[in-house]
C-alpha positions in Angstrom: 94.3 96.5 104.2 96.4 99.6 104.9 95.4 101.9 107.7 94.5 105.4 106.7 97.9 107.1 106.3 97.1 110.2 108.3 95.8 108.2 111.3 98.9 105.9 111.5 101.2 108.9 111.0 99.4 110.8 113.8 99.7 107.8 116.1 103.4 107.3 115.3 104.0 111.1 115.9 102.1 111.1 119.2 104.0 108.1 120.4 107.3 109.6 119.4 106.5 112.9 121.1 105.5 111.1 124.3 108.7 109.0 124.3 110.9 112.1 123.9 109.3 114.4 126.5 111.9 113.3 129.1 115.2 111.5 129.3 116.5 109.2 128.0 114.3 109.7 124.9 114.8 113.5 124.9 118.5 113.3 125.1 118.6 110.6 122.3 116.5 112.7 120.0 118.5 115.8 120.7 121.8 114.0 119.8 120.2 112.5 116.7 118.9 115.9 115.3 122.2 117.6 116.0 124.0 114.9 114.1 122.1 115.6 110.9 123.9 118.9 110.4 127.4 117.6 111.0 129.6 117.0 107.9 130.8 113.5 109.1 127.2 112.3 108.9 126.5 113.6 105.4 127.1 110.6 103.3 125.6 111.9 100.0 129.0 112.1 98.3 129.6 108.4 99.1 126.3 107.0 98.1 127.5 106.1 94.6 129.9 103.6 96.2 127.2 101.5 97.7 127.3 98.0 96.2 124.7 96.2 98.4 121.3 95.7 97.0 119.3 98.7 98.1 115.6 99.3 98.4 114.4 102.8 99.1 110.8 103.0 100.4 109.2 106.4 100.6 105.9 107.8 101.5 104.2 109.8 98.7 102.7 112.2 101.3 105.7 112.6 103.6 105.4 116.0 105.2 108.9 115.8 106.7 111.1 114.7 103.8 109.7 115.3 100.3 109.5 112.5 97.8 112.0 114.4 95.5 114.6 113.6 98.2 113.8 109.9 98.1 114.0 109.9 94.3 117.3 111.6 94.5 118.6 109.1 97.1 117.6 106.2 95.0 119.0 107.7 91.8 122.4 108.2 93.6 122.8 104.6 94.7 123.7 102.3 91.8 120.9 99.8 91.1 118.7 101.0 93.9 115.0 100.3 93.6 112.5 103.0 94.7 109.1 102.1 96.0 106.6 104.9 96.7 103.8 104.0 99.0 100.7 106.1 99.4 101.6 107.0 103.0 103.2 109.8 105.0 106.5 109.8 106.8 106.3 106.3 108.3 105.4 103.9 105.5 106.1 100.8 107.6 103.6 102.0 110.2 101.0 103.5 107.8 100.9 100.6 105.4 102.7 97.6 107.0 101.2 95.1 104.5 102.3 97.2 101.5 105.7 97.7 103.1 106.2 94.0 103.7 104.9 93.2 100.2 108.0 95.0 98.9 110.6 94.3 101.6 110.0 90.6 101.8 110.7 89.7 98.1 113.5 92.2 98.0 115.2 90.7 101.1 114.6 87.1 99.8 116.3 88.1 96.5 119.2 89.9 98.3 119.8 86.9 100.6 119.6 84.5 97.6 122.3 86.6 95.9 124.5 86.5 98.9 124.0 82.8 99.5 124.4 81.8 95.8 127.9 80.4 96.4 127.1 78.9 99.8 126.9 75.2 100.4 124.9 73.4 103.1 
């Protein structure tokens, strides 16, 4: 059974904050956030070239990045599948069973596609 999304998100947030109060976590997060605004890390114009099987999992109640962004991301990647879980910003933490229920068959199918021509 999924944990209440708000409790899992709060726990993940609190752990993240505690990890980044001092180095090396503070420095890592500072570099990460600065990278989001740099043009070389904005890959939206290249998303249409992705050919790998793609699964986009988004939290319906994400307070950080709205669901419309997830929908746009999935629509931009050819053949991408969008799964919306009833979670916040960290679906894999808020609903690990729901997350795994979608990731596992997706990964199995993707691996089956890549191994279709393989011989043992």
